[in-house]
Structures are given as C-alpha cells and as structure tokens.
C-alpha positions as CSV (number, residue, x, y, z in Angstrom):
1,M,110.2,121.9,113.4
2,N,109.0,118.6,112.1
3,Y,105.8,119.4,110.3
4,F,104.3,115.9,110.5
5,S,104.9,115.8,114.2
6,H,103.4,119.2,114.7
7,Y,100.4,118.3,112.4
8,S,99.8,115.1,114.4
9,E,99.9,116.8,117.7
10,R,97.4,119.3,116.5
11,E,95.1,116.5,115.4
12,L,95.4,114.9,118.9
13,H,94.6,118.3,120.5
14,I,91.4,118.6,118.4
15,L,90.5,115.1,119.3
16,R,90.8,115.9,123.0
17,I,88.5,118.8,122.5
18,W,86.1,116.6,120.5
19,V,85.9,114.0,123.3
20,K,85.4,116.7,126.0
21,Q,82.8,118.8,124.1
22,S,80.8,116.2,122.1
23,D,77.7,115.5,124.2
24,F,76.9,112.3,122.4
25,L,80.2,110.5,123.4
26,P,79.9,108.4,126.5
27,P,82.3,108.9,129.4
28,G,85.5,106.9,129.1
29,C,85.7,107.2,125.3
30,K,89.4,107.1,124.3
31,F,91.4,107.6,121.2
32,Q,94.9,106.8,119.9
33,R,97.0,108.0,117.0
34,D,96.7,105.9,113.9
35,N,97.9,108.0,111.0
36,T,97.5,106.6,107.6
37,P,96.8,108.3,104.2
38,Y,93.1,107.5,104.8
39,H,92.4,108.4,108.4
40,D,94.0,110.0,111.4
41,A,93.1,108.2,114.6
42,K,91.2,105.3,116.2
43,A,88.6,105.9,118.8
44,I,87.6,103.3,121.4
45,L,84.2,103.3,123.2
46,P,84.0,102.1,126.8
47,D,82.6,98.7,125.6
48,G,85.6,98.2,123.4
49,T,84.0,99.2,120.1
50,E,86.6,100.8,117.9
51,F,86.1,103.2,115.0
52,L,88.3,105.2,112.7
53,V,88.4,109.0,112.8
54,Q,89.5,111.7,110.3
55,V,90.1,115.3,111.4
56,K,89.7,118.3,109.1
57,E,90.6,121.7,110.5
58,E,89.3,124.6,108.6
59,E,90.9,128.1,108.5
60,E,89.3,130.4,111.0
61,Y,89.4,133.5,108.7
62,W,87.8,131.6,105.8
63,F,85.0,130.1,107.9
64,A,84.2,133.4,109.6
65,K,84.0,135.1,106.2
66,T,82.0,132.5,104.3
67,G,80.5,130.1,106.9
68,N,81.6,127.2,104.6
69,I,83.5,124.0,105.3
70,G,85.6,122.4,102.5
71,L,85.1,118.9,101.3
72,D,88.4,117.9,99.6
73,Y,87.5,116.4,96.2
74,I,90.8,116.3,94.4
75,S,94.2,116.6,96.2
76,A,96.4,116.8,93.2
77,F,95.7,117.2,89.5
78,R,97.2,118.7,86.3
79,F,95.5,120.2,83.3
80,K,96.0,118.3,80.0
81,T,96.6,121.5,78.0
82,R,97.4,125.2,78.7
83,D,94.1,126.1,77.0
84,D,92.2,124.1,79.6
85,E,94.2,125.7,82.4
86,H,93.5,129.2,81.0
87,R,89.8,128.4,80.7
88,Y,89.3,127.2,84.3
89,L,91.7,129.5,86.1
90,R,91.2,132.7,84.1
91,E,87.8,132.6,82.3
92,L,85.9,130.8,85.0
93,N,88.0,132.3,87.8
94,F,88.8,129.0,89.6
95,W,85.1,128.1,89.9
96,V,83.7,125.1,88.0
97,P,79.9,125.2,87.6
98,P,78.0,122.0,88.1
99,E,77.1,121.6,84.4
100,E,80.9,121.9,83.6
101,I,82.3,119.4,86.1
102,A,82.0,116.3,83.9
103,T,83.9,118.1,81.1
104,F,86.4,119.4,83.6
105,L,87.2,115.9,84.8
106,E,87.9,114.8,81.2
107,R,90.4,117.7,80.8
108,I,92.6,116.9,83.8
109,E,95.0,114.2,85.0
110,V,94.2,113.3,88.6
111,D,97.3,112.3,90.6
112,R,95.5,111.9,93.9
113,W,91.9,112.1,94.9
114,G,90.9,114.0,98.0
115,K,89.7,112.7,101.3
116,L,86.1,113.0,100.2
117,M,86.8,110.1,97.9
118,T,89.6,108.2,99.7
119,C,89.0,108.5,103.5
120,D,88.2,105.2,105.1
121,A,87.3,106.6,108.5
122,H,83.9,105.9,110.1
123,V,83.5,109.5,111.2
124,H,84.8,112.8,109.8
125,I,85.4,115.6,112.3
126,F,85.3,119.2,111.1
127,Y,86.8,121.8,113.4
128,V,87.4,125.5,113.4
129,G,89.2,126.9,116.4
130,R,89.9,130.4,117.8
131,K,93.5,131.3,117.3
132,S,93.4,133.6,120.3
133,E,92.4,130.7,122.6
134,L,94.7,127.8,123.3
135,G,94.4,124.7,125.4
136,A,91.7,122.0,125.7
137,S,89.3,124.6,127.1
138,E,89.2,126.6,123.9
139,S,85.8,127.3,122.5
140,P,85.5,126.1,118.9
141,L,83.8,128.2,116.3
142,L,82.7,124.9,114.7
143,L,82.9,121.3,115.9
144,K,80.9,118.9,113.7
145,T,80.9,115.1,113.4
146,Y,79.8,113.5,110.1
147,C,79.2,109.9,109.1
148,N,81.8,109.3,106.4
149,N,79.7,106.5,104.9
150,W,77.2,109.2,103.7
151,L,79.9,111.7,102.6
152,R,81.4,109.1,100.3
153,S,78.1,107.7,99.1
154,K,77.3,107.9,95.4
155,R,74.1,109.8,96.2
156,F,76.0,112.6,98.1
157,I,78.7,112.8,95.5
158,K,76.1,113.1,92.8
159,Y,74.4,115.8,94.8
160,L,77.6,117.8,95.1
161,T,78.5,117.5,91.4
162,S,75.0,118.4,90.2
163,K,74.2,121.2,92.7
164,H,77.4,122.9,93.8
165,R,80.3,124.6,92.1
166,L,83.8,123.0,92.5
167,R,86.5,125.4,93.7
168,I,90.0,125.1,92.3
169,N,92.2,126.3,95.1
170,D,94.0,129.6,94.2
171,K,97.4,128.6,95.6
172,K,99.2,131.7,94.4
173,S,97.0,133.9,96.5
174,Y,98.2,132.0,99.6
175,D,101.9,132.0,98.4
176,I,101.8,128.2,97.9
177,D,104.3,127.2,95.3
178,E,103.3,123.8,94.0
179,P,103.2,122.5,90.4
180,W,99.8,120.8,90.9
181,H,96.3,122.0,91.6
182,S,93.6,120.8,94.0
183,A,89.9,121.3,94.2
184,A,87.1,121.2,96.8
185,F,83.4,121.7,97.3
186,F,82.4,124.3,99.9
187,L,79.1,123.9,101.8
188,K,77.5,125.5,104.8
189,P,76.9,123.2,107.8
190,S,73.2,124.0,107.4
191,D,73.1,122.4,103.9
192,P,70.3,119.8,104.1
193,M,72.2,117.0,102.4
194,L,75.2,117.6,104.6
195,K,73.1,117.5,107.7
196,V,71.9,114.0,106.8
197,A,75.5,112.9,107.7
198,E,75.7,114.8,111.0
199,I,76.1,112.8,114.1
200,D,74.7,114.4,117.2
201,T,73.5,111.5,119.3
202,F,75.1,108.3,120.5
203,E,72.5,106.3,118.6
204,K,73.5,108.0,115.3
205,L,77.2,107.2,116.1
206,L,76.5,103.5,116.6
207,R,74.4,103.4,113.5
208,C,77.2,105.0,111.5
209,I,79.8,102.6,112.9
210,H,77.9,99.4,112.4
211,S,76.1,100.1,109.1
212,R,78.8,101.7,106.9
213,D,79.4,100.6,103.3
214,L,82.9,101.4,102.2
215,S,82.3,100.7,98.5
216,R,84.0,103.6,96.8
217,S,82.2,106.3,94.9
218,S,83.0,106.8,91.3
219,P,83.9,110.3,90.3
C-alpha cells in the first residue's frame, strides 16, 4: 500500500465529514487536495473565498483515555549528549516541565519543527474518529476547528511553554524504530487559551481568514 496515498485519502475523508458536520460552514463549501509540508488542503467558500486547511487526526485510544489533543512542537530532534538524553528520557520520564523547557531547547539539535510552528494553514482541524464506524456518516468523538493564526502566535506559544509540560514521544512503547525524537504539548479542548482559537461560527471563520498574521513565532 502506498502510505502517502492512503494518508491523503484519509485526510479527504475527514474533510468530507468536516464539511458535512460543521454547522458554521455554508452550503456549497468545497475543498481540494493541496498537500504541502505546511498544509493539507484548500477550502473554497461559495463566494470564491479560498483558505488553507491542516488536518490532525488523533488516536482514539489516547483521546478516550486522556481527553487531550496533541500540538506538535518539534517533529525531529536529537540530544547533544547522552547525559542529556538520559536526563530527559529516564530521570524526567519523557516529560519536560515548563521551567525546564528553555534549558531543554539548548540541549537538543532541532532538525524539523512541528506543525505548531510551521503550518501555514488558515485553520487547523482536529479529529478523533470511532474505529468501529466507517463512512461519511461516522460520528466523531472530536471535531474541532481552530484558527491557526492564534495557535502560532507568540502569546499562545509563550502560554504553552510557561504553563504546560512538553511531552517527548516514547516511540519505543509504540514499536517505532526511528533515530530521532519528537515532542508535543497536550491540552484538553476545554483549555481556555485553546478555546480562544476555536472556530464555531461563520463570522469567526471569516475573521480568521481575513485577519491572520503569518509572522512566525520564535521558539
């Protein structure tokens, strides 16, 4: 199976559900595949307005267990020394406390930042589906739309790095054999600063599309 093709089809499937089940989208809203390293698709409103979309599908088991969604902060990094690796993976058990994040960033080599930092989409869709239900009529466990301008803002990044622990993904526990590490912040959809970015009306969508500032946040 071609993984990229399968992945792209899954994104399109989620977008079909998003268009059908998001009450704030007007009838006639369409989308088309537009895969780049920074976004997944382009959506087109009935009046011709275009905006870019990123899709993030969360694991059903993890969401059901924790109620959290993951914001990908670093996609690939390496520790500068074995001592640093031992400290963060063994002593701190893969969790970097807020007061330690600045030091942690000094002790790693970042090969690729995560979508939280690099995504250029207007909106970021988070989706959790039920594995037992297939097809466009499936009922999602979670379907949230967020304004990416806020997610990438310096204010939100500062909030994350000062109030939330950073999770280094424990790849071995998932039988993932990769020579690099990745890290993400995990928040509940009810988090007040995350809810600032939530889009649940057409007016909020338009405001997000027309007022975004894509100046990149500094880590």
